C-alpha positions as CSV (number, residue, x, y, z in Angstrom):
1,M,-4.3,12.9,-4.3
2,T,-6.1,9.8,-3.5
3,T,-7.0,7.5,-6.4
4,P,-10.4,5.8,-6.4
5,F,-8.8,2.5,-5.8
6,K,-7.1,3.8,-2.7
7,K,-10.3,5.3,-1.4
8,I,-12.1,2.0,-1.8
9,V,-9.5,0.0,0.0
10,K,-9.3,2.6,2.8
11,A,-13.0,2.6,3.3
12,K,-13.1,-1.3,3.3
13,I,-10.3,-1.6,5.9
14,K,-12.0,1.1,8.1
15,A,-15.3,-0.7,7.9
16,K,-13.5,-4.1,8.4
17,K,-14.9,-5.4,5.1
18,Q,-13.3,-8.2,3.0
19,L,-10.9,-7.0,0.3
20,S,-11.0,-8.3,-3.2
21,D,-8.1,-10.6,-4.2
22,V,-6.4,-7.6,-6.1
23,E,-6.8,-5.3,-3.2
24,A,-5.5,-7.8,-0.7
25,E,-2.5,-8.5,-3.0
26,R,-1.7,-4.8,-3.2
27,E,-1.9,-4.2,0.5
28,K,0.3,-7.4,1.1
29,I,3.0,-6.0,-1.2
30,K,2.7,-2.6,0.5
31,Y,3.3,-4.1,3.9
32,E,6.2,-6.3,2.6
33,I,8.0,-3.3,1.3
34,A,7.5,-1.3,4.6
35,E,9.0,-4.3,6.4
36,E,12.0,-4.3,4.1
37,L,12.5,-0.6,4.7
38,G,12.2,-1.0,8.4
39,L,9.0,1.0,8.7
40,A,6.6,-1.8,9.7
41,D,6.8,-0.8,13.4
42,K,6.1,2.8,12.6
43,V,3.1,1.8,10.4
44,K,1.7,-0.5,13.1
45,K,2.1,2.2,15.8
46,Y,0.9,5.3,13.9
47,G,-0.8,3.9,10.7
48,W,0.2,4.8,7.1
49,S,-0.5,8.6,7.9
50,G,2.3,8.5,10.3
51,L,4.9,8.1,7.6
52,T,6.6,11.1,6.0
53,A,6.1,12.0,2.4
54,E,9.6,10.7,1.6
55,E,8.9,7.3,3.2
56,T,5.6,7.0,1.5
57,G,7.1,8.0,-1.8
58,R,9.8,5.4,-1.4
59,I,7.2,2.7,-0.8
60,G,5.2,3.8,-3.8
61,G,8.3,4.0,-6.0
62,I,9.3,0.5,-5.1
63,M,5.7,-0.8,-5.6
64,T,5.6,0.7,-9.0
65,K,9.0,-0.7,-10.0
66,R,8.1,-4.3,-8.8
67,N,4.7,-4.1,-10.5
68,K,6.3,-3.0,-13.8
69,D,8.9,-5.7,-13.5
70,N,6.3,-8.3,-12.9
71,G,3.9,-7.0,-15.6
72,R,1.2,-6.2,-13.1
73,K,-1.3,-3.3,-13.8
74,W,-3.6,-2.3,-11.0
75,N,-5.5,0.5,-12.8
76,K,-7.2,-1.1,-15.7
């Protein structure tokens, strides 16, 4: 299920519009984690939809853990 935040970011990226600071930071973290897991090449070649559910879940889980550890809350 896609959250409203994800829909907004996806639409902006597709339309090549400028992301807000929060959106850009979230995307940056997502790419950093994909790089750490060795998935960056796959994302660049196939896009985020080219990842398996397991890979996507791993990225989301790591993002959630890091955000919790840093005291960040995206959905206010």
